[in-house]
TILUM-574784 format. One record per residue: x, y, z of N, C-alpha, C, O, CB in turn. Coordinates in steps of 0.05 Angstrom, whole numbers, plus 5000, padded with zeros to 4 digits. Each point is the difference from the previous one (the first is absolute). Glycine has a CB too. Example, Ala and Ser with C-alpha at 12.3 -4.5 7.8 and 13.67 -1.06 7.14 Angstrom:
# residues 2
526448865156498250245000501850245000502150005013494149775012503150444961501650245001498550225014501050225004501449654953
//
This chain:
# residues 226
822939024139503650065006501250264987500450084977500449405021499550615025502050324981501550054981499650184984500849885046502449694969501250024976501149744988501849885011499050575003498049464964500949854988501249974970498750044979498649885056504450054965502649974975499849654987500049805015504250605019495749584938500949664994500750124975499550214987497249355037504450294974502250024973501050314982499750044976497549475017504050645025499650244999503250034990501649895015494050225022505350014941502850004981500450365014498050095012501049494927502850575058501050294989502749974996501749865012495150435012503349894953502850074991499650294996497750095000503949474975500250585023500450284999500249984967501349814991501350355062496150044927500050054979502750124985500149984976495250045039506950084999502250015001502549784997502249974990495250345030500349544996502349724999498249715007499649885021505250445001494249624947497149785005501349735000498749804996497350484975506849725032500849694995501249925035501449825010500550234922496750195079502150075036495949915009498150155000508250525004493749085001497149935023501450165031502350005009495749364968499150805034501450135024498549925011500549985024501650384970495649544999497749915024499549674983499950014975496850605043503149234990498549694998498549905020501249845013502050044964493450195033499549835021497849754986498250054984502750405056499549304970498349864998497050095012498050024986506249685012495850335024497550005010501350105034501949935013494949634947500850655045501250155026496950075008498150014984507650245003494449775038497450135010499950055038500849865018496749854932501250525050499250165032497150055004498550174990505850125009495249465025496850084996500050305023501350115017495949274973500250644994498550275017500550025027499249835016497150134958505150265034500550135030502749785011500549905022493450304990506949804972502949745007502650195002500150214988498249324976503050415047502350225005502949914992500949815013496350355026503949924946502449764985502250164993500250174983496649494992505350235045502950164995501349824973500149765001501050395058500050014914501649904981502850175000500350244997495349614976507049885032501950125010502349924971499549784989498950195074504150224927500549954994501650194980499150224994498049465028505850244966501850225006499150224978497849944989506649755032496650514971499950274975500449914985502149874999499250455013496949684966501449894964499549775009502149874996502350414981493649545035498449724999497350124992498750025021503849675017496250384942497950154989497150185017497950094991504049514975499550385061497550115009499650194997498450075017501449725007500850414963498650295005498949944963498850184989505150255059496449384941498149994975497349825017497750075001506849914950496949745062497349945009497550175007497849994990505149725022498050455008498750235011498650194979497650044998505949935038497750094956498650074964498550024997498450195001502949674981498849825009497849894985497749925021497749984991505549844971497250155055497649985018498050235010497749985007505349705005498850534985498450285003499750134975499450245001502249835042498749754927498750024973502350254993499650094977494349755029508350285008501350204985500749904977500050144980501650075055499049514964501649864978498049814997498849905019506250164990494349864958498349724991501849805001502350085002494750104967502649575032500749704995500649984975498750164986498549675046504450024955500449974979498349764978499650004976504550235049495249604997498749835003498149815027500450075023502950054940495449745033498949945035497950115010499350204988504449795023495049955003497950045020500750205021501849905014496749654977500850735018501250025020497050255016499150224996507649634981493049925039496650095010501050165024502249945009494149624978502450615022499350165024497850135012498950184988504249844998495849905042498449985006497949864987497850115007504250195012497649554968497649864980500550124973498449934982497650045054506250224956499750214971502249824985501749845007497150755011500649494964502649874978501950274982499950104977496249395010505250545031501850244995500649994972500050214987501949805058498649754943501349894973498350044981500750014977501749665040495050364992497650114975499350214999497850054990500549645010503550515009499450365008502450154981502149914993496250035069500750324933502250114986501150145024498850005022499250054927504350095048501750085013498850255014501450095019501949694951494250375023498650185014498349885017499750095024500950194945498049505020498349865025501149895019498749975020498649954955505249995023501749945020501150185019500749905022499949834949499750565024500250135009497450185022500450115022503449764939494850125029496949995013500049795025499950065024497550034925502849705041499649785013501450055025498849965021500549754938503250385042502450025013500050205021501350005020500749834941496150375030500050195015497649965015499550155019503350124953495449545019497349955017500549815015498049935012498950184958505449735036500049745016502049985009499949885022497549914958505750305009502349885013501050275009499850214988501249344984500050405053502050265024502549874983499749794987497850295079505250044936501750024994502650145010500650234991496049664984505049985045501650175016502949874988500949775000495450345049504750154940502949854983502650195024500150185018497649774907503749875061502550015008500550385012499550105022502149394938499350645017500550265011497950235004500550244997503349624985493550005028498350184998497950034992497949915009504950194993498050124970500250114981497750245015497850054991504149544966498750485055498350245007500650274982501950014985498049805065498250424953500750204988502150215023499150065022496049864943506850135029502249995029498350395005499850105023507349474961492250564995499350265011496850175002499150225000505849764981493649575020497450065016499949885026501549835011496250184948499650155053500149915030498149774997498649974980502450505048499049275006500049734996496650004981499349894979504549925075494850394969496850074981500349984974499449784990499050555039502449834955500950004971500549754985498949884981503050515033500149605001501849694989496649805003498849974978508350065053491849874988498349855002497850014974499249834984502150215069498050294950497750064990500449944965498149954984500850415062503849674949501349944977499149634985499249934978505150495049496549464995499349744994497349924990499649884979503450075052495250164987497350044999498650004975498349844993502650395043500049994949499450194974499249794985497649984993505750435007499049364992499449774983498249845006498949934979504750085012495549905026497649905003497650195008499950245004503049395005494350104991498250304997497249755022498449834993503350584934499149695098498749875022499150225017497949905007504749684992497550705017497750115016501050224996502349994992496149715041500450614971499350134996502650135024501249895018493449964955505750405018502850145010499850045037501649915016498950434929497749805059500149975031500249855017501050025022497550204971500449574995500249725020502449945003500849875019495449934968505650304988502449904999502250085022500949835016497650154937502350255046500550185016500149835029501949905013495950494954499149645039500449865032501849694997501649925017492950305003505149684961501549764995501749985011500749865019498250114951502750295008503050105000501449905024501749845006497150594969499949735036501050165029500049865022501350035020497050334968499449425003499749685024503249844992501549875014491449984982507250204982502249774990501950145017500749915021498449914926501950455043501950075018500149895022500749775006499250554977499449825028499949975043499549765002500249955024497550464997501649354963500849745005503049974992501649865014493649994979505350254992503749934997502050205011502350084996496749714960498850275061502550145016500950334994502050125010499949344988495950684979502950214986498350245018497549985004504649844929499150375076498950175015499350194987501350084980500849805052495150264977498450194981501750154995499850144980496049855032506750045008500550434982502549894975501350164987498850355074500049154938501450034974499249874969501249914980502150145058493850014975497749834973499750244975498749974980497549715060505750624970499350074978502750174994500050254995494449715010508049894997502150064994501449814978500349765005499450475039501149904928501449864982500849755014501150015023500250394952498449355011500949705003503450025007500949845016495149954945505550375030502549974995501050085024502149895007497850164946499050125065500750055028500549815022501350015020496450314967500649485001499049815031501749814989500949984978493550085041506049755009502149925000499649754978497850014988503550195063500849564941499149794993497949755012499249794989504950414995495649875034497649765017497850094991498049894989503850025057499250384960495850225000498849944959497849974990504350755058500449294943499750004974498449684982498349964982506550435027496749455007499449684991496649935020498249884988508749925007492650345040497549955002497950274975497650015005504149745056498850334929498850264985499349704972497849964991506150715028498149194973500649884977497649835001498449974981506850075014494549795036497649775008497950175001497849914993504549745035497750504977496950235009499050064977497650025001504050255037499749774933499950054976498749734986497749974992506450395013497849464995499049794991498349785005499849794989503150365001495450005039497549825017497750214992497849885001504949875047497150474946498250134998497849994974498450194997505050015034496749614956498550044984499049615005499549824984503050724980497549475061499149715009500649684986498649805001497950565012505449694978501149804972499649765014500349995024503750274949494949445005500649805012501349825004499849805015498250334982504249994982502949925001501350125002500150184983499649615000503350235049501750194993503449874997500649785010495550605016505949804959502349864987502450115019499650244999498449734948503450005064501950125013502749834985501049785000495850375050503950174933503049844998501850095007500050244994499349614979503250065044501450015020499950255020501750145011500849564959495150285029499450325014501549995026499050165017495749934965507749775029500550135021503349974996501549925018493749985014505450164950502849954999501750365000502349994993496749444974500250795039501050235012499450045026500650215010499449974952498649635055498950045018502449885020501249804993493650204986506150205052501249755022498449845015497550035002505850235003498049585007498549795009497450055021498449824999506249954991495050355021498450215012497050084986497649935003507450245010496149984972498150154975498849714993497549995003505850494972498049265014500449874981497249735021498349844991508650374979493749845052497249855018497050075002497949894997505750075030497450344981497650174998498050034973497650014999505550225035498949774943498449924976499049784998497550005002504750224980499249545015498249755002498049945020498049874994505449994989497350255043498049955012496350134989497849904997507250065040496150274962497650104983499249944983497649955003503150275008500149754966500049824970497749845005498050054987507049895001495349835034499149725004498250085018498649815007505249884983495550625027497850005018497850004972498449824996503750465057498350004927498550054983499049774976497850024989504350415028499249424978500149864983497649745012498249924985507350284998494749705046499149835014497150145001498149874992506449945032495050454985498750105004496750114977497650015005507550005026496950064937497849994988499949744982499550024976500150495028500849275008500049794987502850044974499049854983495050095033508450144974501050074985501549794986501749895015497650495007500749564959502449714981502850175002500550214988495749544963505250135064503150165003502049894985500749775006498650335038501749994939501949894990502050155000500050224990497649554989504850125033503250335009502049764986499949765004499750615063502349794913502449874999501950115011499750244999499149584969503450115042502650075012502449795001499249765001497950535025504949724975502449824991500450075034501749845008500750204929496750125083500649895023499149885014498050125009503450094986499049495020498949805012498450105030498249895013505649794960497750565032498649975029497150035001498549885015505450295003495450024963496749994994499149764999497650005006502350354969500849445020498849785000497749925025497949874999506650054975496850215045498949925027496650125005498149965015507550065005494950134961496750125005497649794980497649965003504650655002499549314978497849724987499649815001501949875009498450244972497049715012499549815000501749774980501249785001494950495019502749984957501449764969502050124988499850234993496149594990506550035011502750054987501250054983501349804997498650075019500750274967499349794965503650064992500950185014492050004957508549745016502350114986499049994970498849854985505049995051497250344965499350144964501849784980499149924978500950735035502349274994500049754983499249724998501149814989501450445010495049765015498249805000498150074988499049854983502349995051497750374971497550084975501149994977499449854982498050455042504849914974501450084967501949744992502249965010498550644998498349284978502149854990501150114973499149864982498849745043503350544968500050154978503549985015501549894985492550444994507049745042502850055005500849735002502449984994497650475029498849304984501349815006500749824973501149785000496950275047500850124926500449834965502250124984500649984976494249935017506350275032502750074974502549855009502050024986496650515003
//
């Protein structure tokens, strides 16, 4: 299993009585592409932060790619995330004054995989795959279009060849044309590299790309108990 959650509870320290996540059991098989939908504020960002080890569960078992995140400390989780998990953020989280190549290289610095020379060839290959014109590779990303920034964000998430790719509302700022292009590229990359893909969004138009569709309200029963 790529993801296995059992009896997972999460509350924020400042509101210990307000259960944000309560998940009896939920799993995703290796290589599966899963679409999770739910409204904003349903705990989905908390769930993604738990799966990627940014947050630690209060109790329960969080197993990712066969490793128990719940028995790691924060630093071990950070290292695990850098080496195994790709993350596409809603706002891309690119560094605006760096160019595309530097933004992608930055993601790589946190992981420990290959020498720099092979890396820059790989970055250029990824940028070509995502139709970023060579003339734009060395411009600060803030000068590029939203669609281009979005594609650079996927390239950055892919550079460490993650086994698990998590995407959080990745199409929210795109028009339909860019959205379709983004989703097609994402699905091709995930299939080619046999990546387990978890995409979370409230946009049901994205569901057509996925074979498995889960409602957050069915995974997380915390919302139902209030």
